[in-house]
C-alpha atoms as an extended CHARMM CRD file, in Angstrom:
* protein
*
       197  EXT
         1         1  UNK       CA             -4.2060000000       11.9330000000      -14.6120000000  PROA      1               0.0000000000
         2         2  UNK       CA             -5.9990000000       13.2130000000      -11.6560000000  PROA      2               0.0000000000
         3         3  UNK       CA             -5.0830000000       16.4260000000      -10.0580000000  PROA      3               0.0000000000
         4         4  UNK       CA             -3.3860000000       16.8550000000       -6.3080000000  PROA      4               0.0000000000
         5         5  UNK       CA             -6.8220000000       18.4090000000       -5.6810000000  PROA      5               0.0000000000
         6         6  UNK       CA             -8.5700000000       14.3920000000       -6.0020000000  PROA      6               0.0000000000
         7         7  UNK       CA             -6.4790000000       13.2500000000       -3.5060000000  PROA      7               0.0000000000
         8         8  UNK       CA             -8.2590000000       10.8540000000       -1.0210000000  PROA      8               0.0000000000
         9         9  UNK       CA             -9.4940000000       12.3180000000        2.1500000000  PROA      9               0.0000000000
        10        10  UNK       CA             -9.6470000000       10.9230000000        5.7020000000  PROA      10              0.0000000000
        11        11  UNK       CA            -13.1180000000        9.8910000000        5.8620000000  PROA      11              0.0000000000
        12        12  UNK       CA            -11.8970000000        7.4760000000        3.2580000000  PROA      12              0.0000000000
        13        13  UNK       CA             -8.9450000000        5.3020000000        5.2080000000  PROA      13              0.0000000000
        14        14  UNK       CA            -10.8890000000        5.8820000000        8.4490000000  PROA      14              0.0000000000
        15        15  UNK       CA            -13.1740000000        3.0720000000        7.6900000000  PROA      15              0.0000000000
        16        16  UNK       CA            -13.4630000000       -1.1560000000        8.1730000000  PROA      16              0.0000000000
        17        17  UNK       CA             -9.6480000000       -2.3480000000        6.6970000000  PROA      17              0.0000000000
        18        18  UNK       CA            -10.8870000000       -4.8320000000        4.3960000000  PROA      18              0.0000000000
        19        19  UNK       CA            -12.8130000000       -2.1850000000        2.6040000000  PROA      19              0.0000000000
        20        20  UNK       CA            -10.3900000000        0.1370000000        2.4910000000  PROA      20              0.0000000000
        21        21  UNK       CA             -7.8620000000       -2.5150000000        0.7860000000  PROA      21              0.0000000000
        22        22  UNK       CA            -10.5010000000       -3.1570000000       -1.7120000000  PROA      22              0.0000000000
        23        23  UNK       CA            -11.6240000000        0.0420000000       -2.4550000000  PROA      23              0.0000000000
        24        24  UNK       CA             -7.6760000000        1.3150000000       -2.7310000000  PROA      24              0.0000000000
        25        25  UNK       CA             -7.6600000000       -1.0730000000       -6.1680000000  PROA      25              0.0000000000
        26        26  UNK       CA             -7.2750000000        1.2270000000       -9.0600000000  PROA      26              0.0000000000
        27        27  UNK       CA             -6.5780000000        4.6030000000       -6.5360000000  PROA      27              0.0000000000
        28        28  UNK       CA             -3.1990000000        6.6250000000       -7.9990000000  PROA      28              0.0000000000
        29        29  UNK       CA             -0.2010000000        6.7970000000       -5.5080000000  PROA      29              0.0000000000
        30        30  UNK       CA              1.9160000000        9.9740000000       -6.4390000000  PROA      30              0.0000000000
        31        31  UNK       CA              5.6180000000       10.1860000000       -4.8880000000  PROA      31              0.0000000000
        32        32  UNK       CA              7.0520000000       13.3130000000       -5.9960000000  PROA      32              0.0000000000
        33        33  UNK       CA             11.6480000000       13.4920000000       -5.1830000000  PROA      33              0.0000000000
        34        34  UNK       CA             13.0370000000       16.7630000000       -6.0530000000  PROA      34              0.0000000000
        35        35  UNK       CA             10.1120000000       17.4960000000       -8.9080000000  PROA      35              0.0000000000
        36        36  UNK       CA              9.7560000000       14.6090000000      -10.1090000000  PROA      36              0.0000000000
        37        37  UNK       CA              6.1250000000       12.3900000000       -9.9090000000  PROA      37              0.0000000000
        38        38  UNK       CA              6.9280000000        8.8330000000       -9.9110000000  PROA      38              0.0000000000
        39        39  UNK       CA              3.7250000000        7.1560000000       -9.7970000000  PROA      39              0.0000000000
        40        40  UNK       CA              1.6330000000        3.9290000000      -10.2530000000  PROA      40              0.0000000000
        41        41  UNK       CA             -1.9970000000        2.4370000000       -9.9780000000  PROA      41              0.0000000000
        42        42  UNK       CA             -2.7210000000        0.1530000000       -6.9460000000  PROA      42              0.0000000000
        43        43  UNK       CA             -3.7870000000       -3.5940000000       -8.3910000000  PROA      43              0.0000000000
        44        44  UNK       CA             -3.0570000000       -5.4060000000       -5.4280000000  PROA      44              0.0000000000
        45        45  UNK       CA             -3.4480000000       -4.5790000000       -1.1130000000  PROA      45              0.0000000000
        46        46  UNK       CA             -3.9880000000       -6.6150000000        1.9510000000  PROA      46              0.0000000000
        47        47  UNK       CA             -5.5700000000       -5.7130000000        4.8260000000  PROA      47              0.0000000000
        48        48  UNK       CA             -4.5170000000       -5.9870000000        8.5370000000  PROA      48              0.0000000000
        49        49  UNK       CA             -6.7630000000       -5.4250000000       11.4960000000  PROA      49              0.0000000000
        50        50  UNK       CA             -5.8590000000       -5.1660000000       15.2670000000  PROA      50              0.0000000000
        51        51  UNK       CA             -6.0220000000       -7.4530000000       18.0500000000  PROA      51              0.0000000000
        52        52  UNK       CA             -8.7510000000      -10.1200000000       16.8460000000  PROA      52              0.0000000000
        53        53  UNK       CA             -6.6780000000      -10.8360000000       13.6750000000  PROA      53              0.0000000000
        54        54  UNK       CA             -3.6080000000      -13.0440000000       14.6070000000  PROA      54              0.0000000000
        55        55  UNK       CA             -1.5430000000      -11.9370000000       11.2860000000  PROA      55              0.0000000000
        56        56  UNK       CA             -1.5780000000       -8.3850000000       12.4630000000  PROA      56              0.0000000000
        57        57  UNK       CA              1.4780000000       -6.5960000000       13.5470000000  PROA      57              0.0000000000
        58        58  UNK       CA             -1.0080000000       -5.0550000000       16.0480000000  PROA      58              0.0000000000
        59        59  UNK       CA             -2.2180000000       -8.3560000000       17.7520000000  PROA      59              0.0000000000
        60        60  UNK       CA             -0.0300000000       -8.3460000000       20.9040000000  PROA      60              0.0000000000
        61        61  UNK       CA             -0.7190000000       -4.7520000000       21.3420000000  PROA      61              0.0000000000
        62        62  UNK       CA              1.2990000000       -1.0820000000       20.5430000000  PROA      62              0.0000000000
        63        63  UNK       CA              5.0160000000       -1.1620000000       20.2850000000  PROA      63              0.0000000000
        64        64  UNK       CA              7.7350000000        1.1320000000       19.0050000000  PROA      64              0.0000000000
        65        65  UNK       CA              7.6100000000       -0.2970000000       15.6090000000  PROA      65              0.0000000000
        66        66  UNK       CA              3.6410000000       -0.5210000000       14.8680000000  PROA      66              0.0000000000
        67        67  UNK       CA              2.5640000000        2.5090000000       17.0180000000  PROA      67              0.0000000000
        68        68  UNK       CA              1.5500000000        4.4160000000       13.4690000000  PROA      68              0.0000000000
        69        69  UNK       CA             -1.0860000000        1.4160000000       13.1750000000  PROA      69              0.0000000000
        70        70  UNK       CA             -2.8450000000        3.0440000000       16.1960000000  PROA      70              0.0000000000
        71        71  UNK       CA             -2.9310000000        6.4790000000       15.1600000000  PROA      71              0.0000000000
        72        72  UNK       CA             -5.5720000000        7.6080000000       12.9180000000  PROA      72              0.0000000000
        73        73  UNK       CA             -6.3700000000        6.7810000000        9.3610000000  PROA      73              0.0000000000
        74        74  UNK       CA             -4.3440000000        7.9580000000        6.4030000000  PROA      74              0.0000000000
        75        75  UNK       CA             -1.0940000000        7.6100000000        7.2370000000  PROA      75              0.0000000000
        76        76  UNK       CA              1.9530000000        5.7390000000        5.6700000000  PROA      76              0.0000000000
        77        77  UNK       CA              2.9950000000        2.6940000000        7.5210000000  PROA      77              0.0000000000
        78        78  UNK       CA              6.3390000000        1.6930000000        6.6970000000  PROA      78              0.0000000000
        79        79  UNK       CA              8.4350000000       -0.7280000000        7.8940000000  PROA      79              0.0000000000
        80        80  UNK       CA             11.6930000000       -2.8820000000        7.2480000000  PROA      80              0.0000000000
        81        81  UNK       CA             11.3210000000       -6.9540000000        6.5440000000  PROA      81              0.0000000000
        82        82  UNK       CA             13.6410000000       -9.6820000000        5.9660000000  PROA      82              0.0000000000
        83        83  UNK       CA             16.6640000000       -7.4210000000        6.0650000000  PROA      83              0.0000000000
        84        84  UNK       CA             16.2760000000       -6.3190000000        3.0360000000  PROA      84              0.0000000000
        85        85  UNK       CA             13.3810000000       -4.5920000000        2.0370000000  PROA      85              0.0000000000
        86        86  UNK       CA             10.4830000000       -2.0820000000        3.3170000000  PROA      86              0.0000000000
        87        87  UNK       CA              7.2860000000       -1.9170000000        3.0680000000  PROA      87              0.0000000000
        88        88  UNK       CA              4.1800000000        0.3610000000        2.1920000000  PROA      88              0.0000000000
        89        89  UNK       CA              0.8890000000        0.4900000000        4.3670000000  PROA      89              0.0000000000
        90        90  UNK       CA             -1.9600000000        3.2150000000        4.8120000000  PROA      90              0.0000000000
        91        91  UNK       CA             -3.4100000000        3.2410000000        7.8940000000  PROA      91              0.0000000000
        92        92  UNK       CA             -7.2140000000        2.9350000000        8.7550000000  PROA      92              0.0000000000
        93        93  UNK       CA             -9.8060000000        2.6780000000       11.0030000000  PROA      93              0.0000000000
        94        94  UNK       CA            -10.3930000000        5.5300000000       14.1270000000  PROA      94              0.0000000000
        95        95  UNK       CA             -7.4510000000        6.4850000000       16.3430000000  PROA      95              0.0000000000
        96        96  UNK       CA             -6.5220000000        3.9070000000       18.9090000000  PROA      96              0.0000000000
        97        97  UNK       CA             -8.0030000000        0.8440000000       16.6630000000  PROA      97              0.0000000000
        98        98  UNK       CA             -5.5250000000       -0.2860000000       14.9740000000  PROA      98              0.0000000000
        99        99  UNK       CA             -5.3900000000       -1.0670000000       11.0610000000  PROA      99              0.0000000000
       100       100  UNK       CA             -3.3260000000       -1.2180000000        7.9750000000  PROA      100             0.0000000000
       101       101  UNK       CA             -3.4060000000       -1.9060000000        4.4930000000  PROA      101             0.0000000000
       102       102  UNK       CA             -0.8060000000       -3.4590000000        2.7610000000  PROA      102             0.0000000000
       103       103  UNK       CA              0.5340000000       -2.2170000000       -0.4790000000  PROA      103             0.0000000000
       104       104  UNK       CA              1.4160000000       -5.1540000000       -2.5680000000  PROA      104             0.0000000000
       105       105  UNK       CA              1.7080000000       -4.2060000000       -6.6540000000  PROA      105             0.0000000000
       106       106  UNK       CA              1.4540000000       -1.1190000000       -8.3880000000  PROA      106             0.0000000000
       107       107  UNK       CA              1.1270000000       -0.5020000000      -12.0500000000  PROA      107             0.0000000000
       108       108  UNK       CA              3.5410000000        2.0580000000      -13.3440000000  PROA      108             0.0000000000
       109       109  UNK       CA              2.1510000000        4.8120000000      -15.1430000000  PROA      109             0.0000000000
       110       110  UNK       CA              4.5380000000        7.7280000000      -14.6630000000  PROA      110             0.0000000000
       111       111  UNK       CA              8.2970000000        8.3320000000      -14.0540000000  PROA      111             0.0000000000
       112       112  UNK       CA              9.8010000000        4.4650000000      -15.0420000000  PROA      112             0.0000000000
       113       113  UNK       CA             12.7060000000        5.5790000000      -16.5740000000  PROA      113             0.0000000000
       114       114  UNK       CA             13.4270000000        6.8490000000      -12.7380000000  PROA      114             0.0000000000
       115       115  UNK       CA             11.7270000000        3.7210000000      -10.9330000000  PROA      115             0.0000000000
       116       116  UNK       CA             14.0220000000        1.8880000000      -13.1110000000  PROA      116             0.0000000000
       117       117  UNK       CA             17.0930000000        3.9620000000      -12.1060000000  PROA      117             0.0000000000
       118       118  UNK       CA             16.2720000000        3.1150000000       -8.4410000000  PROA      118             0.0000000000
       119       119  UNK       CA             15.8190000000       -0.7100000000       -8.9780000000  PROA      119             0.0000000000
       120       120  UNK       CA             18.4470000000       -1.1900000000      -11.3580000000  PROA      120             0.0000000000
       121       121  UNK       CA             16.0140000000       -3.2190000000      -13.6740000000  PROA      121             0.0000000000
       122       122  UNK       CA             15.1710000000       -2.5300000000      -17.6990000000  PROA      122             0.0000000000
       123       123  UNK       CA             12.0020000000       -4.8130000000      -17.3970000000  PROA      123             0.0000000000
       124       124  UNK       CA              8.9860000000       -2.8110000000      -16.5440000000  PROA      124             0.0000000000
       125       125  UNK       CA              6.9900000000       -5.5330000000      -15.7850000000  PROA      125             0.0000000000
       126       126  UNK       CA              9.7120000000       -6.4150000000      -13.0820000000  PROA      126             0.0000000000
       127       127  UNK       CA              9.6150000000       -2.9350000000      -11.2030000000  PROA      127             0.0000000000
       128       128  UNK       CA              6.1650000000       -2.6790000000       -8.7680000000  PROA      128             0.0000000000
       129       129  UNK       CA              5.2250000000       -6.0190000000       -8.9390000000  PROA      129             0.0000000000
       130       130  UNK       CA              5.7630000000       -6.9750000000       -5.1690000000  PROA      130             0.0000000000
       131       131  UNK       CA              5.6190000000       -4.9080000000       -2.0390000000  PROA      131             0.0000000000
       132       132  UNK       CA              9.7740000000       -4.6000000000       -2.1350000000  PROA      132             0.0000000000
       133       133  UNK       CA              9.9410000000       -3.4250000000       -5.2800000000  PROA      133             0.0000000000
       134       134  UNK       CA              7.2890000000       -1.5100000000       -5.1280000000  PROA      134             0.0000000000
       135       135  UNK       CA              9.1550000000        0.5040000000       -2.3990000000  PROA      135             0.0000000000
       136       136  UNK       CA             12.6200000000        0.8340000000       -3.8490000000  PROA      136             0.0000000000
       137       137  UNK       CA             11.3360000000        1.7750000000       -7.0740000000  PROA      137             0.0000000000
       138       138  UNK       CA              9.7020000000        4.6070000000       -5.7590000000  PROA      138             0.0000000000
       139       139  UNK       CA             12.6120000000        5.4400000000       -2.6440000000  PROA      139             0.0000000000
       140       140  UNK       CA             10.1240000000        4.3190000000        0.3340000000  PROA      140             0.0000000000
       141       141  UNK       CA             12.1110000000        3.5580000000        3.7620000000  PROA      141             0.0000000000
       142       142  UNK       CA             11.6530000000        4.6690000000        7.1810000000  PROA      142             0.0000000000
       143       143  UNK       CA             12.1360000000        8.1920000000        6.9680000000  PROA      143             0.0000000000
       144       144  UNK       CA              8.2840000000        8.4090000000        4.8660000000  PROA      144             0.0000000000
       145       145  UNK       CA              7.0560000000        5.9820000000        8.3570000000  PROA      145             0.0000000000
       146       146  UNK       CA              4.0490000000        8.0570000000        9.9390000000  PROA      146             0.0000000000
       147       147  UNK       CA              3.8480000000       10.4080000000        6.7760000000  PROA      147             0.0000000000
       148       148  UNK       CA             -0.0900000000       11.7850000000        6.7120000000  PROA      148             0.0000000000
       149       149  UNK       CA             -0.5720000000       10.8010000000        2.7060000000  PROA      149             0.0000000000
       150       150  UNK       CA             -4.1810000000       12.8560000000        3.2750000000  PROA      150             0.0000000000
       151       151  UNK       CA             -1.5960000000       16.6650000000        3.6960000000  PROA      151             0.0000000000
       152       152  UNK       CA              1.7300000000       15.1920000000        2.2980000000  PROA      152             0.0000000000
       153       153  UNK       CA              3.4100000000       16.8210000000       -0.6910000000  PROA      153             0.0000000000
       154       154  UNK       CA              6.3080000000       13.9000000000       -0.9190000000  PROA      154             0.0000000000
       155       155  UNK       CA              3.8240000000       10.5090000000       -0.6830000000  PROA      155             0.0000000000
       156       156  UNK       CA              0.1680000000       10.5790000000       -1.1050000000  PROA      156             0.0000000000
       157       157  UNK       CA             -3.1420000000        8.9240000000       -2.6860000000  PROA      157             0.0000000000
       158       158  UNK       CA             -5.2670000000       10.0380000000       -5.4180000000  PROA      158             0.0000000000
       159       159  UNK       CA             -8.6400000000        8.7910000000       -6.6290000000  PROA      159             0.0000000000
       160       160  UNK       CA             -9.2530000000        7.4500000000       -9.7650000000  PROA      160             0.0000000000
       161       161  UNK       CA            -12.8260000000        5.7480000000      -10.4750000000  PROA      161             0.0000000000
       162       162  UNK       CA            -11.5910000000        2.9300000000      -12.7630000000  PROA      162             0.0000000000
       163       163  UNK       CA            -13.8190000000        0.3340000000      -13.9080000000  PROA      163             0.0000000000
       164       164  UNK       CA            -11.7210000000       -3.2620000000      -12.4420000000  PROA      164             0.0000000000
       165       165  UNK       CA            -12.8240000000       -6.6730000000      -11.8570000000  PROA      165             0.0000000000
       166       166  UNK       CA            -11.8880000000       -7.9890000000       -8.3330000000  PROA      166             0.0000000000
       167       167  UNK       CA            -10.1850000000      -10.7520000000       -6.9660000000  PROA      167             0.0000000000
       168       168  UNK       CA             -9.5490000000      -11.7950000000       -3.1970000000  PROA      168             0.0000000000
       169       169  UNK       CA             -7.7110000000      -14.3580000000       -1.6220000000  PROA      169             0.0000000000
       170       170  UNK       CA             -5.9180000000      -15.7150000000        1.5070000000  PROA      170             0.0000000000
       171       171  UNK       CA             -3.0280000000      -13.0170000000        2.3570000000  PROA      171             0.0000000000
       172       172  UNK       CA             -0.1260000000      -14.3780000000        0.9470000000  PROA      172             0.0000000000
       173       173  UNK       CA              2.6810000000      -15.2170000000        3.3100000000  PROA      173             0.0000000000
       174       174  UNK       CA              0.2200000000      -15.7480000000        6.2540000000  PROA      174             0.0000000000
       175       175  UNK       CA              0.3300000000      -18.9790000000        8.4370000000  PROA      175             0.0000000000
       176       176  UNK       CA             -2.4140000000      -17.5600000000       10.7740000000  PROA      176             0.0000000000
       177       177  UNK       CA             -6.0130000000      -16.7560000000        9.8070000000  PROA      177             0.0000000000
       178       178  UNK       CA             -5.6850000000      -17.8690000000        6.4340000000  PROA      178             0.0000000000
       179       179  UNK       CA             -9.3800000000      -18.1450000000        6.2960000000  PROA      179             0.0000000000
       180       180  UNK       CA             -9.8470000000      -14.6160000000        5.7570000000  PROA      180             0.0000000000
       181       181  UNK       CA             -9.7590000000      -13.9330000000        1.9220000000  PROA      181             0.0000000000
       182       182  UNK       CA             -8.3930000000       -9.8730000000        2.6700000000  PROA      182             0.0000000000
       183       183  UNK       CA             -5.8240000000       -9.7820000000       -0.1550000000  PROA      183             0.0000000000
       184       184  UNK       CA             -7.6400000000       -7.8400000000       -3.1740000000  PROA      184             0.0000000000
       185       185  UNK       CA             -6.3320000000       -7.6470000000       -6.7010000000  PROA      185             0.0000000000
       186       186  UNK       CA             -7.1650000000       -6.7240000000      -10.1190000000  PROA      186             0.0000000000
       187       187  UNK       CA             -7.9930000000       -9.9430000000      -12.1800000000  PROA      187             0.0000000000
       188       188  UNK       CA             -6.2760000000       -9.8250000000      -15.3420000000  PROA      188             0.0000000000
       189       189  UNK       CA             -4.0290000000       -7.1510000000      -14.6950000000  PROA      189             0.0000000000
       190       190  UNK       CA             -0.3550000000       -7.8810000000      -15.2330000000  PROA      190             0.0000000000
       191       191  UNK       CA              1.5560000000       -6.3270000000      -12.3660000000  PROA      191             0.0000000000
       192       192  UNK       CA             -0.0400000000       -8.4640000000       -9.6030000000  PROA      192             0.0000000000
       193       193  UNK       CA              2.9030000000      -10.1110000000       -7.6350000000  PROA      193             0.0000000000
       194       194  UNK       CA              0.6770000000      -13.3020000000       -7.0980000000  PROA      194             0.0000000000
       195       195  UNK       CA             -2.0280000000      -14.1630000000       -9.2870000000  PROA      195             0.0000000000
       196       196  UNK       CA             -2.4610000000      -17.8010000000       -8.6270000000  PROA      196             0.0000000000
       197       197  UNK       CA             -2.1950000000      -17.7560000000       -4.8670000000  PROA      197             0.0000000000
């Protein structure tokens, strides 16, 4: 596994959001809790931009909920959805230019027993194959909204060079801008949330 010194730099995130979303595939998310590392490989993402993306939280401007999207790239944007789940995003692009990448699915690698306890499930295949599932498994909630993924000791992303076959599709559950194939996933990976979307 990559060392903490191999975490992604700010410059990785401060780029065009769909490029960041695609390039996050294969990278490792690390969640540190009480000295334990919960680690998963990113296998599915979605890109959301700003004022010209009607599917984005930032489309209608800055609010208290989406303000992290308007900050610099490399921050955790965590929000509550459907009254039941948190979603984890990594902000992208430059400050004042909103962008975020939704982390839709992970392949669990380390700390799997702890993830199972957090989720209350015993099937590893069901642990992190969806955005709400992975945040529960990694104990990610609104207290991590705005966390700096570049410098944090609690939540960060490590670089890892892994050969991948990347698939694309329209974003899941989105009724607007469906022509934008800004969902990226690792083809053939069993932890992708929806393989035929």
